[in-house]
C-alpha positions as CSV (number, residue, x, y, z in Angstrom):
1,X,-18.9,49.8,65.2
2,X,-17.4,50.9,68.5
3,X,-15.8,54.3,68.1
4,X,-13.7,56.2,70.7
5,X,-13.2,59.9,70.2
6,X,-10.4,61.6,72.2
7,X,-11.0,65.3,72.5
8,X,-14.2,67.4,72.6
9,X,-13.3,70.3,70.3
10,X,-15.2,71.0,67.1
11,X,-13.4,68.3,65.1
12,X,-14.0,65.5,67.6
13,X,-17.7,66.5,68.2
14,X,-18.4,66.8,64.5
15,X,-16.9,63.5,63.7
16,X,-18.9,61.8,66.6
17,X,-22.1,63.4,65.5
18,X,-21.7,62.5,61.8
19,X,-20.7,58.9,62.4
20,X,-23.6,58.4,64.8
21,X,-26.0,59.9,62.2
22,X,-24.7,57.7,59.5
23,X,-24.7,54.5,61.7
24,X,-27.2,54.9,64.5
25,X,-26.4,51.5,65.9
26,X,-22.7,52.4,66.4
27,X,-21.5,52.9,70.0
28,X,-19.6,56.2,70.0
29,X,-18.0,57.6,73.1
30,X,-16.2,60.9,73.4
31,X,-13.8,61.8,76.2
32,X,-13.1,65.5,77.1
33,X,-10.9,66.3,80.0
34,X,-12.6,69.7,80.6
35,X,-16.1,70.7,81.6
36,X,-18.7,71.2,78.8
37,X,-18.6,75.0,79.2
38,X,-14.8,75.3,79.4
39,X,-13.2,76.6,76.3
40,X,-10.3,78.9,75.3
41,X,-10.6,81.7,72.8
42,X,-13.8,83.4,71.7
43,X,-14.9,83.3,68.1
44,X,-14.3,80.9,65.2
45,X,-14.5,81.6,61.4
46,X,-15.9,79.1,58.9
47,X,-15.9,79.4,55.1
48,X,-18.8,78.8,52.8
49,X,-16.9,75.7,51.5
50,X,-16.9,74.3,55.0
51,X,-20.5,75.1,55.6
52,X,-21.4,73.4,52.3
53,X,-19.8,70.2,53.5
54,X,-21.6,70.4,56.8
55,X,-24.9,71.0,55.0
56,X,-24.5,67.9,53.0
57,X,-23.3,65.8,55.9
58,X,-25.8,67.0,58.5
59,X,-28.5,69.6,57.5
60,X,-29.7,70.0,61.1
61,X,-26.2,71.2,62.3
62,X,-26.0,73.5,59.3
63,X,-29.3,75.0,60.0
64,X,-28.4,75.6,63.6
65,X,-25.1,77.2,62.7
66,X,-26.7,79.5,60.1
67,X,-29.0,81.0,62.8
68,X,-26.0,82.0,64.9
69,X,-23.6,83.3,62.3
70,X,-22.4,86.9,62.1
71,X,-21.6,87.6,58.4
72,X,-19.6,90.4,56.9
73,X,-17.7,91.0,53.7
74,X,-15.3,93.9,54.4
75,X,-11.8,94.1,55.7
76,X,-10.5,97.2,57.4
77,X,-6.8,97.8,57.4
78,X,-5.5,100.5,59.8
79,X,-2.1,101.8,58.8
80,X,-0.5,104.8,60.4
81,X,-3.9,106.3,61.4
82,X,-5.6,105.7,58.1
83,X,-8.3,103.1,57.6
84,X,-8.6,101.5,54.2
85,X,-11.5,99.2,53.4
86,X,-11.7,96.4,50.9
87,X,-15.0,94.6,50.3
88,X,-16.3,91.4,48.7
89,X,-14.5,88.9,51.0
90,X,-17.3,87.0,52.7
91,X,-16.8,85.7,56.2
92,X,-19.0,83.9,58.7
93,X,-18.2,83.6,62.4
94,X,-19.8,82.6,65.7
95,X,-18.7,82.2,69.3
96,X,-16.6,79.1,70.0
97,X,-18.6,78.4,73.2
98,X,-21.9,78.6,71.2
99,X,-20.5,76.3,68.5
100,X,-19.6,73.7,71.1
101,X,-23.1,74.0,72.7
102,X,-24.7,73.3,69.4
103,X,-22.5,70.3,68.7
104,X,-23.0,69.0,72.3
105,X,-26.7,69.2,71.8
106,X,-26.5,67.4,68.4
107,X,-24.4,64.6,69.9
108,X,-26.8,64.1,72.8
109,X,-29.8,64.1,70.4
110,X,-28.1,61.3,68.3
111,X,-27.0,59.3,71.3
112,X,-23.3,59.9,71.4
113,X,-21.8,59.2,74.9
114,X,-20.1,62.4,76.1
115,X,-17.8,62.0,79.1
116,X,-16.7,65.4,80.3
117,X,-14.1,66.1,83.0
118,X,-12.7,62.7,82.1
119,X,-9.2,61.8,80.8
120,X,-9.5,59.4,77.9
121,X,-7.8,56.0,78.4
122,X,-4.6,55.7,76.3
123,X,-5.2,55.4,72.6
124,X,-3.4,52.0,72.5
125,X,-5.9,50.7,75.1
126,X,-8.9,52.1,73.3
127,X,-7.6,50.7,70.0
128,X,-7.8,47.2,71.4
129,X,-11.4,47.5,72.5
130,X,-12.8,49.7,69.7
131,X,-13.0,49.5,66.0
132,X,-11.9,53.0,65.5
133,X,-10.1,55.6,67.6
134,X,-10.3,59.3,66.5
135,X,-7.6,61.4,68.1
136,X,-8.9,65.0,68.1
137,X,-6.8,66.0,71.1
138,X,-5.3,69.1,69.7
139,X,-1.9,70.7,69.0
140,X,-0.5,69.1,72.2
141,X,-2.0,65.6,71.3
142,X,-1.0,62.9,73.7
143,X,-2.1,60.3,71.2
144,X,0.3,61.7,68.6
145,X,3.2,62.0,71.0
146,X,2.6,58.5,72.4
147,X,3.0,57.0,68.9
148,X,5.7,59.3,67.5
149,X,7.5,56.5,65.8
150,X,4.4,55.8,63.7
151,X,3.0,59.3,63.0
152,X,6.5,60.9,62.8
153,X,5.4,64.4,63.7
154,X,7.3,67.6,63.1
155,X,6.6,70.7,65.1
156,X,8.0,74.1,64.2
157,X,7.8,77.0,66.7
158,X,7.6,80.4,65.1
159,X,8.9,83.8,66.0
160,X,5.8,85.8,67.2
161,X,3.9,85.8,70.5
162,X,0.2,86.2,70.5
163,X,-2.8,86.3,72.8
164,X,-6.5,85.7,72.3
165,X,-8.8,88.3,73.8
166,X,-12.3,89.7,73.3
167,X,-14.0,93.0,73.0
168,X,-17.6,93.4,74.2
169,X,-18.9,95.0,71.0
170,X,-19.3,93.8,67.4
171,X,-17.0,95.2,64.7
172,X,-18.6,95.7,61.3
173,X,-15.6,94.3,59.4
174,X,-12.6,92.1,59.8
175,X,-9.9,94.4,61.1
176,X,-6.1,94.4,60.8
177,X,-4.4,97.2,62.7
178,X,-0.7,98.0,63.1
179,X,0.7,99.8,66.2
180,X,4.1,101.2,65.8
181,X,5.2,101.5,69.5
182,X,8.4,102.4,71.2
183,X,9.1,98.7,71.7
184,X,8.5,97.7,68.1
185,X,5.6,96.7,65.8
186,X,2.5,95.1,67.1
187,X,-0.5,93.8,65.0
188,X,-4.1,93.2,65.8
189,X,-6.4,90.7,64.1
190,X,-10.1,91.2,65.0
191,X,-13.5,90.1,63.8
192,X,-17.1,90.0,65.1
193,X,-18.5,86.7,66.4
194,X,-21.7,87.8,68.1
195,X,-24.3,90.2,66.8
196,X,-25.6,93.2,68.7
197,X,-29.0,92.4,70.3
198,X,-31.4,94.0,72.7
199,X,-29.4,92.2,75.5
200,X,-26.0,93.4,74.5
201,X,-23.7,95.1,72.0
202,X,-22.3,91.8,70.6
203,X,-18.7,90.7,70.7
204,X,-15.5,90.5,68.7
205,X,-12.4,88.3,68.9
206,X,-9.2,90.3,69.3
207,X,-5.8,88.7,68.7
208,X,-2.7,90.8,69.5
209,X,0.6,89.5,68.0
210,X,4.2,90.7,67.9
211,X,7.7,89.4,67.5
212,X,9.2,87.7,70.5
213,X,11.8,90.5,71.1
214,X,9.1,93.2,70.9
215,X,7.0,91.2,73.5
216,X,10.0,91.1,75.8
217,X,10.9,94.7,75.4
218,X,7.4,95.7,76.2
219,X,7.5,93.7,79.4
220,X,4.5,91.6,78.4
221,X,6.5,88.5,79.3
222,X,6.1,89.6,82.9
223,X,2.3,90.4,82.7
224,X,-0.5,88.1,84.0
225,X,-3.7,87.6,82.1
226,X,-5.4,90.7,83.4
227,X,-2.4,93.0,82.9
228,X,-1.9,91.7,79.4
229,X,-5.4,92.5,78.4
230,X,-5.1,96.0,79.9
231,X,-1.8,96.7,78.2
232,X,-3.0,95.4,74.8
233,X,-6.1,97.6,75.2
234,X,-3.8,100.6,75.7
235,X,-1.8,99.8,72.5
236,X,-5.0,99.7,70.5
237,X,-7.0,102.4,72.3
238,X,-8.3,103.9,69.1
239,X,-10.3,100.8,68.3
240,X,-11.6,100.4,71.9
241,X,-12.6,104.0,72.5
242,X,-12.5,103.6,76.3
243,X,-13.8,100.0,76.4
244,X,-11.8,97.2,77.8
245,X,-10.5,93.9,76.4
246,X,-11.6,90.7,78.2
247,X,-9.5,87.5,78.7
248,X,-10.6,83.9,78.9
249,X,-7.9,81.5,79.9
250,X,-5.7,83.7,77.7
251,X,-2.0,83.3,77.7
252,X,0.8,84.5,75.4
253,X,2.0,81.7,73.2
254,X,4.1,81.1,70.1
255,X,2.4,79.5,67.2
256,X,3.5,75.9,66.3
257,X,3.1,74.4,62.9
258,X,2.3,70.7,63.2
259,X,2.8,68.2,60.4
260,X,2.8,64.4,60.5
261,X,4.3,61.9,58.0
262,X,1.2,59.7,58.6
263,X,-2.2,60.5,60.0
264,X,-3.2,57.0,61.0
265,X,-1.7,54.0,62.8
266,X,-3.7,50.8,62.8
267,X,-7.3,51.8,63.7
268,X,-6.2,55.2,65.3
269,X,-6.5,58.3,63.2
270,X,-5.6,62.0,63.8
271,X,-7.9,64.9,62.9
272,X,-7.7,68.6,63.3
273,X,-4.8,70.2,65.2
274,X,-3.5,66.8,66.3
275,X,-2.7,66.1,62.6
276,X,-1.9,69.6,61.3
277,X,-2.1,73.3,62.2
278,X,-2.5,76.4,60.1
279,X,-1.8,79.9,61.4
280,X,-4.9,81.8,62.6
281,X,-4.2,84.7,60.3
282,X,-6.0,82.8,57.5
283,X,-8.6,81.6,60.0
284,X,-8.3,77.9,59.2
285,X,-7.9,75.8,62.5
286,X,-11.5,75.1,63.2
287,X,-12.3,75.0,59.5
288,X,-9.7,72.3,58.8
289,X,-10.8,70.2,61.8
290,X,-14.5,70.2,60.8
291,X,-13.6,69.4,57.2
292,X,-11.4,66.5,58.4
293,X,-14.4,65.2,60.3
294,X,-16.8,65.5,57.4
295,X,-14.3,63.7,55.1
296,X,-13.5,61.0,57.6
297,X,-17.2,60.2,58.1
298,X,-17.9,60.0,54.4
299,X,-15.0,57.6,53.8
300,X,-16.0,55.4,56.7
301,X,-19.5,55.1,55.2
302,X,-18.2,54.2,51.7
303,X,-15.2,52.1,52.4
304,X,-15.2,48.3,52.9
305,X,-13.0,48.4,55.9
306,X,-11.5,50.9,58.5
307,X,-8.0,50.7,57.0
308,X,-9.3,51.5,53.6
309,X,-11.4,54.4,54.9
310,X,-8.4,55.9,56.8
311,X,-6.2,55.6,53.7
312,X,-8.8,57.3,51.5
313,X,-9.4,60.0,54.2
314,X,-5.7,60.9,54.2
315,X,-5.4,60.8,50.5
316,X,-8.3,63.3,50.1
317,X,-7.4,65.6,52.9
318,X,-3.6,65.8,52.9
319,X,-3.2,67.7,49.6
320,X,-5.9,70.2,50.8
321,X,-4.3,70.6,54.2
322,X,-0.8,71.0,52.8
323,X,-2.0,73.7,50.4
324,X,-3.6,75.5,53.2
325,X,-0.5,75.1,55.4
326,X,1.6,76.7,52.6
327,X,-0.7,79.6,52.4
328,X,-0.8,79.9,56.2
329,X,3.0,79.8,56.4
330,X,3.2,82.6,53.8
331,X,0.8,84.7,55.9
332,X,2.5,83.9,59.2
333,X,5.9,84.9,57.7
334,X,4.4,88.1,56.3
335,X,3.4,89.1,59.8
336,X,6.7,87.9,61.3
337,X,8.5,90.2,58.9
338,X,6.1,93.1,59.2
339,X,8.9,95.6,59.3
340,X,9.7,94.8,55.7
341,X,6.2,95.9,54.6
342,X,5.0,98.6,56.9
343,X,6.9,101.5,55.3
344,X,5.0,101.2,52.0
345,X,2.4,103.7,50.9
346,X,-0.9,103.0,52.6
347,X,-2.8,101.5,49.7
348,X,0.1,99.4,48.5
349,X,0.6,98.2,52.1
350,X,-3.1,97.2,52.2
351,X,-2.8,95.4,48.9
352,X,0.3,93.6,50.1
353,X,-1.4,92.5,53.3
354,X,-4.5,91.2,51.5
355,X,-2.4,89.2,49.0
356,X,0.1,87.9,51.6
357,X,-1.0,84.3,51.5
358,X,-0.8,84.2,47.7
359,X,-4.3,82.8,47.6
360,X,-5.9,86.3,47.1
361,X,-4.3,87.8,44.0
362,X,-4.5,90.9,41.9
363,X,-7.2,89.5,39.6
364,X,-9.1,87.8,42.4
365,X,-9.1,91.0,44.5
366,X,-10.3,93.0,41.5
367,X,-13.3,90.7,41.2
368,X,-14.1,91.3,44.8
369,X,-13.5,95.1,44.9
370,X,-12.5,96.7,41.6
371,X,-12.5,100.2,43.0
372,X,-10.0,99.3,45.7
373,X,-7.6,97.7,43.2
374,X,-7.9,100.8,41.0
375,X,-7.0,103.0,43.9
376,X,-3.9,100.9,44.6
377,X,-2.8,101.1,41.0
378,X,-3.4,104.9,40.9
379,X,-1.2,105.3,44.0
380,X,1.5,103.2,42.3
381,X,1.4,105.5,39.3
382,X,0.0,102.8,36.9
383,X,-2.0,104.2,34.0
384,X,-5.7,103.2,33.9
385,X,-6.2,100.0,31.8
386,X,-2.6,98.9,32.2
387,X,-1.9,95.7,34.1
388,X,1.1,96.2,36.5
389,X,3.2,93.7,34.6
390,X,3.1,96.0,31.5
391,X,4.7,99.0,33.1
392,X,8.3,99.8,32.0
393,X,11.3,99.4,34.3
394,X,14.7,101.1,34.1
395,X,17.6,98.9,34.9
396,X,20.8,100.9,34.8
397,X,21.0,102.4,31.3
398,X,18.5,99.9,29.9
399,X,14.7,100.4,29.9
400,X,12.7,97.2,29.8
401,X,9.3,97.7,28.3
402,X,7.6,95.3,30.8
403,X,8.3,93.4,34.0
404,X,8.6,89.9,32.4
405,X,11.9,88.0,32.2
406,X,12.4,84.7,30.4
407,X,14.5,83.0,33.1
408,X,17.8,81.3,32.3
409,X,17.1,77.7,31.4
410,X,19.9,75.2,30.5
411,X,19.1,73.5,27.3
412,X,22.2,71.2,27.1
413,X,22.1,71.4,23.3
414,X,25.4,73.0,22.3
415,X,28.2,71.3,20.5
416,X,31.6,72.1,22.0
417,X,30.1,75.2,23.6
418,X,28.7,76.6,20.4
419,X,25.0,77.6,20.4
420,X,23.3,76.4,17.2
421,X,20.0,76.5,15.4
422,X,18.2,75.2,18.4
423,X,19.3,78.2,20.5
424,X,18.4,80.6,17.7
425,X,14.9,79.2,17.6
426,X,14.5,78.8,21.3
427,X,15.6,82.3,22.3
428,X,14.3,83.9,19.2
429,X,10.8,82.5,19.7
430,X,10.7,83.8,23.3
431,X,11.9,87.2,22.2
432,X,9.1,87.4,19.7
433,X,6.8,86.3,22.5
434,X,6.8,89.7,24.2
435,X,9.0,89.4,27.3
436,X,10.9,92.5,28.3
437,X,14.1,90.6,28.8
438,X,15.2,87.2,27.5
439,X,18.1,85.5,29.3
440,X,20.4,82.9,27.9
441,X,21.1,79.7,29.9
442,X,24.3,79.7,32.0
443,X,27.0,80.4,29.5
444,X,30.2,78.8,30.7
445,X,33.6,80.6,30.8
446,X,35.8,77.6,30.0
447,X,35.5,74.0,28.8
448,X,36.1,72.8,32.4
449,X,33.5,75.3,33.6
450,X,30.7,73.5,31.8
451,X,28.0,71.5,33.7
452,X,27.6,69.0,30.8
453,X,29.1,68.5,27.4
454,X,26.0,70.2,26.0
455,X,26.4,73.5,27.8
456,X,27.0,76.7,25.9
457,X,30.2,78.8,26.3
458,X,31.9,82.0,25.5
459,X,35.5,81.0,25.4
460,X,36.2,80.5,21.7
461,X,35.8,82.8,18.7
462,X,33.1,80.6,17.1
463,X,31.0,81.0,20.2
464,X,31.1,84.8,19.9
465,X,29.9,84.8,16.3
466,X,27.2,82.2,17.0
467,X,25.9,84.3,19.9
468,X,26.0,87.4,17.6
469,X,23.7,85.7,15.2
470,X,21.2,85.2,18.0
471,X,21.4,88.8,19.4
472,X,21.1,90.2,15.9
473,X,17.9,88.3,15.4
474,X,16.4,89.5,18.6
475,X,17.3,93.1,18.0
476,X,16.1,93.2,14.4
477,X,13.0,90.9,14.6
478,X,11.9,91.6,18.1
479,X,12.8,95.3,18.5
480,X,12.3,96.5,22.1
481,X,13.1,93.1,23.6
482,X,16.4,93.0,25.5
483,X,18.6,89.9,25.6
484,X,20.9,89.1,28.5
485,X,23.7,86.6,29.0
486,X,24.3,84.7,32.2
487,X,28.0,83.9,32.8
488,X,29.0,81.1,35.1
489,X,31.4,78.3,36.0
490,X,30.1,74.9,37.1
491,X,32.6,74.4,39.9
492,X,32.1,71.0,41.7
493,X,28.8,70.4,39.9
494,X,30.5,70.1,36.5
495,X,31.4,67.1,34.3
496,X,27.9,65.6,34.5
497,X,25.3,64.2,32.2
498,X,22.6,66.1,30.5
499,X,19.5,66.6,32.7
500,X,17.4,64.0,30.9
501,X,20.2,61.5,31.0
502,X,20.6,61.6,34.8
503,X,20.8,64.9,36.6
504,X,24.0,65.5,38.5
505,X,25.3,62.0,37.5
506,X,28.9,61.8,36.4
507,X,29.6,61.2,32.7
508,X,30.0,57.5,31.9
509,X,33.3,58.4,30.2
510,X,35.3,61.6,29.2
511,X,35.0,63.3,32.6
512,X,37.1,66.4,33.1
513,X,38.6,67.6,36.5
514,X,36.4,69.9,38.5
515,X,37.3,72.7,41.0
516,X,35.8,74.3,44.0
517,X,36.8,76.5,47.0
518,X,37.2,73.3,49.1
519,X,37.8,69.7,48.2
520,X,34.2,68.6,49.0
521,X,32.3,66.5,46.4
522,X,28.7,67.5,45.6
523,X,27.6,63.9,46.5
524,X,30.3,61.9,48.3
525,X,30.8,58.6,46.5
526,X,29.0,59.7,43.4
527,X,30.5,63.0,42.2
528,X,34.3,63.4,41.9
529,X,36.2,65.2,44.6
530,X,37.0,68.7,43.3
531,X,40.4,70.3,43.4
532,X,40.5,73.1,46.0
533,X,41.5,76.2,44.0
534,X,44.8,77.9,44.9
535,X,44.9,81.7,44.7
536,X,46.8,81.5,41.4
537,X,44.2,79.3,39.9
538,X,41.4,81.6,41.2
539,X,43.1,84.4,39.4
540,X,43.1,82.4,36.2
541,X,39.4,81.6,36.5
542,X,38.7,85.3,37.2
543,X,40.4,86.1,33.9
544,X,38.3,83.5,32.1
545,X,35.2,85.5,33.3
546,X,36.8,88.7,32.0
547,X,37.5,87.3,28.6
548,X,33.9,85.9,28.3
549,X,32.4,89.2,29.4
550,X,34.4,91.0,26.7
551,X,33.2,88.5,24.2
552,X,29.6,89.0,25.4
553,X,29.9,92.7,24.9
554,X,31.1,92.2,21.4
555,X,28.4,89.7,20.7
556,X,25.8,92.4,21.4
557,X,24.2,91.4,24.7
558,X,22.2,94.1,26.5
559,X,22.7,92.8,30.0
560,X,25.2,90.5,31.8
561,X,24.3,88.4,34.8
562,X,26.9,86.8,37.0
563,X,25.8,83.4,38.2
564,X,26.5,83.1,41.9
565,X,23.7,80.7,42.8
566,X,22.8,77.0,42.7
567,X,26.0,75.6,44.0
568,X,28.1,76.5,41.0
569,X,31.6,77.8,41.5
570,X,30.9,81.4,42.8
571,X,28.0,80.1,44.8
572,X,30.2,77.6,46.4
573,X,32.4,80.4,47.7
574,X,29.4,82.1,49.3
575,X,28.0,79.1,51.2
576,X,29.5,78.0,54.5
577,X,28.5,74.5,53.7
578,X,30.7,74.4,50.6
579,X,33.5,76.8,51.5
580,X,35.7,75.5,54.3
581,X,38.8,77.5,53.4
582,X,41.0,78.8,56.2
583,X,42.6,81.6,54.2
584,X,41.3,85.1,53.4
585,X,38.6,83.6,51.2
586,X,36.8,81.5,53.8
587,X,35.3,81.8,57.3
588,X,33.2,85.0,57.7
589,X,30.6,86.1,55.2
590,X,32.8,89.0,54.2
591,X,35.7,86.6,53.5
592,X,33.4,84.2,51.6
593,X,32.2,87.2,49.5
594,X,35.8,88.2,48.6
595,X,36.3,86.1,45.5
596,X,32.9,86.5,44.0
597,X,33.2,90.3,44.4
598,X,36.7,90.2,42.8
599,X,35.2,88.4,39.8
600,X,32.3,90.8,39.7
601,X,34.6,93.9,39.9
602,X,36.8,92.4,37.1
603,X,33.8,91.8,34.9
604,X,32.2,95.2,35.7
605,X,35.5,96.9,34.6
606,X,35.3,95.5,31.1
607,X,31.5,95.4,30.7
608,X,30.2,98.6,28.9
609,X,29.2,101.2,31.4
610,X,25.8,101.8,29.9
611,X,24.8,98.2,30.0
612,X,23.4,96.8,33.3
613,X,24.9,94.0,35.4
614,X,22.9,91.7,37.6
615,X,23.8,88.9,40.0
616,X,21.9,85.7,40.7
617,X,22.2,84.4,44.2
618,X,20.8,81.5,46.3
619,X,19.2,83.4,49.2
620,X,19.1,80.3,51.3
621,X,20.6,76.8,51.1
622,X,17.5,75.2,52.7
623,X,19.9,73.3,55.0
624,X,21.2,73.7,58.5
625,X,24.3,75.7,58.8
626,X,24.0,77.1,55.3
627,X,23.3,80.6,53.9
628,X,20.5,82.3,55.7
629,X,18.0,85.0,54.7
630,X,20.1,87.4,56.8
631,X,23.2,86.4,54.9
632,X,21.4,86.9,51.6
633,X,20.7,90.5,52.5
634,X,24.4,91.0,53.3
635,X,25.4,89.3,50.0
636,X,23.0,91.5,48.0
637,X,24.1,94.6,49.7
638,X,27.7,93.8,49.0
639,X,27.1,93.3,45.3
640,X,24.9,96.4,45.1
641,X,27.8,98.3,46.7
642,X,30.1,97.1,43.9
643,X,27.7,98.2,41.2
644,X,25.1,95.5,40.6
645,X,22.0,97.0,39.1
646,X,19.7,94.3,40.4
647,X,19.8,91.0,42.3
648,X,18.1,87.9,40.8
649,X,17.0,86.0,43.9
650,X,16.8,82.3,43.7
651,X,17.4,79.7,46.4
652,X,19.0,76.3,47.0
653,X,20.5,73.7,44.8
654,X,23.8,74.1,46.7
655,X,23.8,70.9,48.7
656,X,21.9,67.6,47.8
657,X,20.3,67.3,51.2
658,X,18.3,70.5,51.0
659,X,14.7,70.7,52.2
660,X,13.0,73.5,50.3
661,X,9.6,74.8,51.4
662,X,8.1,74.6,48.0
663,X,4.9,76.5,47.1
664,X,3.4,79.3,45.0
665,X,6.0,82.0,44.5
666,X,7.9,80.5,47.4
667,X,11.2,82.3,46.8
668,X,9.6,85.8,46.6
669,X,9.8,86.6,50.3
670,X,13.6,86.4,50.1
671,X,13.5,88.8,47.1
672,X,11.2,91.2,48.9
673,X,13.4,91.3,52.0
674,X,16.5,92.0,49.9
675,X,14.6,94.8,48.0
676,X,13.6,96.4,51.3
677,X,16.7,96.0,53.4
678,X,19.5,96.2,50.8
679,X,17.7,98.9,48.7
680,X,18.4,97.2,45.4
681,X,16.0,96.2,42.6
682,X,15.2,92.5,42.6
683,X,14.2,89.9,40.1
684,X,11.8,87.3,41.7
685,X,11.9,83.8,40.4
686,X,10.5,80.4,41.3
687,X,7.0,78.9,41.0
688,X,5.6,82.1,39.4
689,X,3.3,80.6,36.9
690,X,0.5,83.0,35.9
691,X,0.2,86.6,34.8
692,X,-2.0,87.1,37.9
693,X,1.0,86.2,40.0
694,X,3.2,88.7,38.2
695,X,0.7,91.5,38.6
696,X,0.3,90.7,42.3
697,X,4.0,90.7,43.0
698,X,4.7,93.9,41.1
699,X,1.8,95.9,42.5
700,X,2.5,94.7,46.1
701,X,6.1,95.9,45.8
702,X,7.6,92.5,46.4
703,X,9.6,92.5,43.2
704,X,10.7,94.8,40.4
705,X,10.9,92.1,37.7
706,X,9.6,88.5,37.5
707,X,11.5,85.7,35.9
708,X,9.5,82.7,34.6
709,X,11.0,79.5,33.2
710,X,8.6,76.6,32.7
711,X,5.7,78.8,31.6
712,X,7.9,79.9,28.7
713,X,8.7,76.3,27.9
714,X,5.0,75.6,27.7
715,X,4.2,78.8,25.7
716,X,7.0,80.8,24.0
717,X,4.4,83.6,23.6
718,X,3.4,83.6,27.2
719,X,3.7,87.4,27.6
720,X,1.7,88.2,24.5
721,X,-1.0,85.8,25.5
722,X,-1.1,87.3,29.0
723,X,-1.7,90.7,27.3
724,X,-4.5,89.3,25.1
725,X,-6.2,87.6,28.1
726,X,-6.2,90.9,30.0
727,X,-7.3,92.9,27.0
728,X,-4.1,94.9,27.0
729,X,-3.0,96.3,23.6
730,X,-0.5,98.9,24.6
731,X,3.2,99.5,23.7
732,X,4.6,97.2,26.4
733,X,3.4,94.1,24.6
734,X,3.5,94.7,20.9
735,X,2.7,91.8,18.6
736,X,5.1,91.2,15.7
737,X,3.4,92.3,12.5
738,X,3.6,88.8,11.2
739,X,1.6,87.5,14.2
740,X,-0.8,90.5,14.6
741,X,-3.8,88.6,13.1
742,X,-3.6,86.1,15.9
743,X,-3.5,88.7,18.7
744,X,-6.9,87.7,20.0
745,X,-7.7,84.4,21.6
746,X,-9.4,82.1,19.0
747,X,-13.0,81.2,19.7
748,X,-13.6,77.8,21.1
749,X,-16.5,75.3,20.6
750,X,-18.8,75.1,17.7
751,X,-20.5,78.1,16.4
752,X,-21.8,79.6,13.2
């Protein structure tokens, strides 16, 4: 094979060396525009997983790296003058310059042609004369940009500025430090990459990062490289103790997340930052590039052809990379929104920081450093031996025995709005399963307010008695479990089929008219055009909510939630994408809030004072021009000001063209921001799937309650099983006496 490699960073060099080792008769040439000793930055971090892949692929490179690594397992977090340390993390780093020297030497030893100070010919030209072109030309990849129509890249520029610097001494731990300056918050990420020797004190990478507006207020946008290093040294003088920071082609930049729809085009393939980037706060740029190279070489060795190898390479690496990018984005956004977190007590702040990417969790961190986690729990007032999820929480006049909520889930199984045996078993089983609060599905306030013909309601006398049967069961057979009702109106998303018959598809026959703030169909040409409500009809709908709330109180519900999310009627008033009114109920956020608040006030007036009311909102529409995170804070603050006891924070489902950023607990940052800025308790919901997630969110202070849906479909006794798996037998997760004999996980496997 003839192989061309564009770019002499760690990914390109590793790929060249591995391919030459696997196929010594291959002709491999690498082009690098810079000199061999030119490099930006200072240290790089590699994981044990990455090193394991290198060891398998090229033991000689692995051995050389191991001789150079600085290793440590502690993280220091400096918060308002106090240093907190967590151990058991395990890092390995070395200087970027030294890493490149080792890879240069290995390439030369194997016979790779290295052409430094030389621009590579265009990828298209190389592709015509080589069997394979590896584009490892970085975040500003010319190869990728020259073939945009094939790779279809997307680049997102983020809100912080950062600069890579170095300190000429070796730290003994990874260090996060927060500086609260007159200009705003600044953060430092630092780690050692060279050990102290007889010849010198070692060295550490120091990255200083801050929001763009802080950077400008501090005047750092007007500083050259030397002045920037000096100013950053002054902000973190406590770390340096009179020593200086050193620059190396250092410039302030904003991080860009790179993704590509495809990683290969013909015989040209992207690796490393050319294909994808992940924020440095989880230390993954070099790691991902080297892992790409290892995987690519392995597939080229095994596959029958280059196209087959490139397809297999992408199939293996893309899920790993996308998972890492989700974690990196969560970490990046945590630092972008540092102001949300910095006011927490010191140990909870440290726990929040350590679990920011959602890859390190409560249980995982306890395995690494049990004493540290115990100290965080003590600071939070959690009794010893009690998982955070099993602490009580007071919501208005209602005390929930634990932090678990069975999220509202539409079952589409009612007959003319009446809940039946299915609902009794469905909700009763989950009440017996130990959750602190069980929520109904969206209960509709009128026949025309239903989503589907199978939706439940509270607009007829038989509905009230049917719901009373269910609440009586919960209160008598699962004492201590609260049951809440979610009231809503489908708006323009009504008159559709049951989910399993075609979600959001109109009924084949028997459709009823739908209404909305504006005459905009959910999907033009598919769903019907709704009637734009007049103020008189808005008043009539408001009265339907009132009647349903009165019936809910008589039916014995402990809590009422007003559904203002997911594109249903009240949600449609809130979003600028669905509310195009020109009267007093449209335009500004305050005007769009007017009708939902009128409905809330009317319901609050008839709902018993001792029973709490919550509101579910979509904190973002995941669409340009829609509700933003800033809007969501204003919405939550408005409802709290009108007496909402908590805000249930969901997102999206407002417009069909949404583009959600799915991932683990992906909606929680919206809840956390609302909790901090609006000062109201929040219920987090969305991709929370494990008891470890719940413990992490509660202890970090990101949420007050956690609502789980699909886990409770999989296991109605999810909460009790979570208690059993954690060895918790306290009052916050009591087993029904009928089930107590099964309160321990049955043994598995064969035994005597």
